[in-house]
C-alpha positions as CSV (number, residue, x, y, z in Angstrom):
1,M,117.3,99.3,221.7
2,I,113.7,99.3,220.6
3,D,110.9,97.3,222.1
4,C,109.7,95.4,219.1
5,L,111.3,94.5,215.7
6,I,108.9,93.1,213.1
7,I,110.4,91.3,210.2
8,G,108.0,91.2,207.2
9,G,105.7,93.9,205.9
10,G,102.7,91.8,204.8
11,P,99.3,91.7,206.5
12,A,100.6,89.9,209.5
13,G,103.6,92.2,210.0
14,L,101.6,95.4,209.5
15,T,98.8,94.3,211.8
16,A,101.4,93.5,214.5
17,A,102.9,96.9,213.9
18,I,99.6,98.6,214.4
19,Y,99.0,96.7,217.7
20,A,102.5,97.3,219.0
21,A,102.5,101.0,218.2
22,R,99.1,101.4,219.9
23,F,100.6,99.5,222.9
24,H,103.0,102.5,223.1
25,L,105.9,100.2,222.2
26,S,108.8,101.5,220.1
27,V,108.5,99.4,216.9
28,Q,110.2,99.1,213.6
29,V,109.1,97.0,210.6
30,V,111.7,95.7,208.2
31,D,110.1,95.0,204.8
32,A,111.9,93.3,201.9
33,G,109.0,94.4,199.6
34,D,108.0,90.9,198.5
35,S,104.8,90.2,200.4
36,R,102.7,87.6,198.7
37,A,99.6,89.8,199.3
38,A,101.0,92.4,196.9
39,Q,100.3,89.9,194.0
40,I,96.6,89.7,194.7
41,P,94.7,91.6,192.0
42,L,91.5,91.8,194.0
43,T,90.5,90.0,197.1
44,R,86.8,89.8,197.7
45,N,86.6,87.6,200.8
46,H,88.3,90.2,203.1
47,A,85.6,91.5,205.4
48,G,84.8,95.2,205.1
49,F,85.5,95.6,201.4
50,P,82.2,94.5,199.6
51,E,83.6,95.4,196.2
52,G,87.0,93.9,196.9
53,I,90.4,95.4,197.4
54,S,93.7,94.8,195.7
55,G,96.6,93.5,197.8
56,V,98.7,96.6,197.0
57,A,95.9,98.9,198.1
58,L,95.3,96.9,201.3
59,L,99.0,97.0,202.2
60,E,99.2,100.7,201.5
61,R,96.3,101.4,203.9
62,M,97.9,99.2,206.6
63,R,101.2,101.0,206.2
64,E,99.5,104.3,206.6
65,Q,97.7,103.2,209.7
66,A,100.9,101.8,211.3
67,T,102.9,104.9,210.7
68,L,100.0,107.1,212.0
69,Y,100.7,105.6,215.5
70,G,104.5,105.9,215.3
71,T,105.8,102.7,213.5
72,K,109.0,103.2,211.6
73,L,109.1,101.3,208.3
74,V,112.5,100.2,207.0
75,A,113.0,98.9,203.5
76,G,115.5,96.1,203.4
77,R,116.2,92.5,204.1
78,I,117.5,91.1,207.4
79,T,120.6,89.0,206.6
80,D,121.4,87.9,210.2
81,L,119.5,87.7,213.4
82,R,121.2,86.7,216.7
83,P,120.6,86.9,220.4
84,I,122.3,89.5,222.5
85,P,121.8,90.3,226.2
86,D,118.2,91.4,226.8
87,G,117.1,90.9,223.2
88,F,118.2,90.4,219.6
89,R,120.3,92.2,217.0
90,A,119.3,92.2,213.4
91,T,121.7,93.0,210.5
92,L,120.7,94.7,207.3
93,A,122.9,95.8,204.4
94,D,123.3,99.3,205.9
95,R,122.5,99.1,209.6
96,E,121.9,97.0,212.7
97,I,118.8,97.1,214.8
98,S,118.6,95.9,218.4
99,A,115.3,95.0,219.9
100,R,114.0,93.5,223.1
101,A,111.6,91.2,221.2
102,V,111.2,90.1,217.6
103,L,108.1,89.0,215.6
104,L,108.7,87.1,212.4
105,A,106.1,87.6,209.7
106,T,108.3,86.5,206.8
107,G,105.6,84.5,205.0
108,V,106.0,82.1,202.1
109,T,106.5,82.3,198.3
110,N,104.4,80.3,195.9
111,R,106.3,78.0,193.6
112,R,105.5,79.1,190.1
113,P,105.0,77.1,186.9
114,L,107.5,77.6,184.1
115,M,106.2,80.9,182.8
116,D,108.1,84.1,182.0
117,D,107.6,87.0,184.4
118,D,105.5,89.2,182.1
119,L,103.1,86.3,181.2
120,H,102.9,85.3,184.8
121,A,102.0,88.9,185.9
122,E,99.4,89.4,183.2
123,A,97.8,86.0,183.8
124,L,97.5,86.9,187.5
125,R,96.0,90.3,186.6
126,Q,93.4,88.7,184.4
127,G,92.4,86.1,186.9
128,R,93.5,83.3,184.5
129,L,96.3,82.2,186.9
130,R,95.2,81.7,190.5
131,Y,97.0,80.3,193.6
132,C,94.4,80.1,196.3
133,P,91.0,78.4,195.8
134,V,90.1,79.2,199.4
135,C,90.5,82.9,198.5
136,D,88.9,83.0,195.1
137,G,87.2,79.7,194.3
138,Y,83.9,81.6,194.2
139,E,85.2,83.6,191.2
140,V,85.6,80.4,189.1
141,T,82.1,79.2,189.7
142,D,80.9,77.2,186.7
143,Q,84.1,77.9,184.8
144,V,86.6,75.5,183.1
145,V,89.3,75.1,185.6
146,A,92.6,73.1,185.8
147,V,94.9,72.3,188.7
148,V,98.5,71.7,187.8
149,G,100.5,69.5,190.2
150,R,101.3,66.1,191.5
151,G,100.3,63.9,194.4
152,P,97.7,64.2,197.1
153,R,98.1,68.0,197.5
154,A,97.0,68.6,193.9
155,A,94.3,66.0,194.2
156,R,92.8,67.7,197.3
157,E,92.9,71.0,195.5
158,A,91.1,69.6,192.5
159,E,88.4,68.1,194.7
160,F,88.0,71.4,196.6
161,L,87.4,73.2,193.4
162,R,84.9,70.6,192.3
163,G,82.6,72.2,194.8
164,Y,82.6,75.3,192.6
165,T,82.4,73.9,189.1
166,A,81.7,70.7,187.3
167,D,84.5,71.2,184.9
168,V,87.8,70.5,186.8
169,S,90.9,68.9,185.4
170,L,94.1,67.7,187.1
171,I,97.2,67.9,185.0
172,G,100.3,66.2,186.3
173,L,103.7,67.8,186.3
174,T,105.2,64.6,184.7
175,G,103.9,61.4,183.2
176,E,103.3,60.1,186.8
177,D,100.6,61.7,188.8
178,G,101.9,60.5,192.2
179,L,98.4,59.2,193.2
180,D,97.4,55.8,194.4
181,E,94.5,53.9,192.9
182,A,92.1,55.0,195.6
183,A,92.8,58.7,194.9
184,R,92.4,58.2,191.2
185,T,89.1,56.4,191.7
186,R,87.9,59.2,194.0
187,L,88.7,61.9,191.3
188,D,87.0,59.8,188.6
189,T,83.9,59.3,190.8
190,I,83.5,63.1,191.4
191,G,84.1,63.9,187.8
192,V,87.6,65.4,187.8
193,K,89.4,64.8,184.5
194,R,93.0,63.7,184.7
195,F,95.7,64.5,182.1
196,A,99.3,63.4,182.1
197,G,102.1,66.1,182.1
198,P,104.5,67.6,181.6
199,V,102.8,71.0,181.3
200,H,104.5,73.6,179.2
201,D,103.9,76.4,176.6
202,F,101.5,78.5,178.7
203,H,100.0,81.4,176.7
204,L,97.1,83.8,177.1
205,E,94.3,84.0,174.6
206,S,91.3,86.3,174.6
207,D,89.1,83.6,176.2
208,G,91.5,81.9,178.6
209,L,94.9,80.4,179.4
210,V,96.1,77.7,177.1
211,V,98.6,75.0,178.2
212,T,100.2,72.1,176.4
213,C,100.4,68.6,178.0
214,A,100.4,65.0,176.9
215,A,96.8,65.4,175.7
216,G,97.7,68.4,173.5
217,R,96.7,72.0,173.8
218,L,94.0,72.6,176.4
219,R,92.2,75.9,177.2
220,F,91.0,76.9,180.7
221,D,89.2,79.9,182.2
222,A,91.6,79.6,185.2
223,V,94.6,77.5,186.1
224,Y,95.7,76.8,189.7
225,P,99.3,75.7,190.2
226,S,99.5,73.4,193.1
227,L,103.3,73.2,193.5
228,G,103.8,74.0,197.1
229,S,105.6,77.0,198.6
230,D,109.0,78.0,200.0
231,I,108.7,78.9,203.7
232,H,110.8,81.8,204.8
233,S,111.8,80.5,208.2
234,D,115.6,80.7,207.7
235,L,116.1,83.3,210.4
236,A,114.2,81.2,213.0
237,R,116.0,78.1,212.0
238,A,119.4,79.8,212.3
239,L,118.5,80.8,215.8
240,G,117.6,77.2,216.7
241,A,113.8,77.8,216.9
242,A,111.6,74.7,216.4
243,V,110.1,74.2,213.0
244,T,107.9,71.6,211.4
245,E,109.1,69.0,209.0
246,E,108.0,71.3,206.2
247,G,109.8,74.3,207.7
248,C,106.9,76.2,209.3
249,I,107.8,77.9,212.6
250,K,106.3,76.1,215.6
251,V,104.4,78.4,218.0
252,D,102.2,78.0,221.1
253,S,98.7,79.3,221.5
254,H,100.0,82.8,221.9
255,Q,102.3,82.7,218.9
256,R,105.4,82.3,221.0
257,T,108.2,80.3,219.3
258,S,110.4,77.9,221.3
259,L,112.8,80.8,222.0
260,P,112.0,83.5,224.6
261,G,111.4,86.9,223.0
262,L,110.8,85.5,219.5
263,Y,107.3,85.3,218.1
264,A,105.8,84.4,214.7
265,A,102.6,85.0,212.8
266,G,101.1,84.6,209.4
267,D,101.9,82.1,206.6
268,V,105.3,81.3,208.0
269,V,103.4,79.5,210.8
270,L,101.5,76.3,210.0
271,G,97.9,77.1,209.5
272,L,95.3,78.6,207.1
273,D,97.1,80.8,204.6
274,Q,94.6,83.6,204.6
275,I,94.9,87.4,205.2
276,S,92.3,87.3,208.0
277,H,94.0,84.4,209.7
278,A,97.4,86.1,209.5
279,M,96.0,89.3,211.0
280,G,94.4,87.4,213.8
281,E,97.6,85.6,214.7
282,A,99.4,89.0,214.6
283,G,97.0,90.5,217.1
284,V,97.5,87.5,219.4
285,A,101.3,87.5,219.0
286,T,101.7,91.2,219.7
287,T,99.5,91.2,222.7
288,A,101.6,88.3,224.1
289,L,104.8,90.1,223.2
290,R,103.6,93.3,225.0
291,N,102.6,91.4,228.1
292,D,105.8,89.4,228.2
293,L,107.9,92.6,228.0
294,A,105.8,94.1,230.8
295,A,106.5,91.1,233.0
296,L,110.2,91.6,232.6
297,A,110.0,95.4,233.2
298,P,106.8,97.4,233.7
299,L,105.8,99.4,230.7
300,L,105.2,102.9,232.2
301,R,104.2,106.1,230.4
């Protein structure tokens, strides 16, 4: 039985691994290889990288740092997690892992617009398709930008981007925008253009991303899908851990879930979906985990 099993190999999981290994805990990270961070072509708001760093490069550096201190990285997906005496047992396709404590850093997946995989990847690489205005709104300063979505979430995102550029459009997913009259008036007042959906026929051109909607073919420098995300809290819910209505794992101020020995950090927890925030939560979670284990049995070298 190891001390700490971390499920998820994104920024939160790998930060937790670095902390846990440096606490002299035996630690394994099970990584399914689908961290949302890996899709970031270049992040420029992560402190310490003035010229920016790709998500792939950041994750590689973090894996190197974690293994330097003894973390074992396991490629695979946990299919079952259940309590056992003094801990938990996790099941993968080819093995089982028993651990005194488990930290869930399973993240979320963005819901994508109807685009084929190659087009989606290339649009991301070129910065024509973007998912996080908090991360990269600066990069679309004074550009022609669209938000694709429906309801208050999409309206808030369009208003947020209006702080970076005067040319923002909100395109509905269907003919109905899901907004009340007050929200429409607010968008009109701040100069956000509104177009009815549905949105289809995305394609890249040399000067932007073109979409087709009820108003015809429209070209934008950047398009932000605001379609929500799928929260990977299945393992926590199966154990009976408390989650929010949306499915985010509920934690206390030290990232403890409602179940003893189970912790969570990163985007799977309700909060700001940012690398820096995920890393901070991971540090808090792993320190609490270490101290909780020590309270049960002293950690002696």
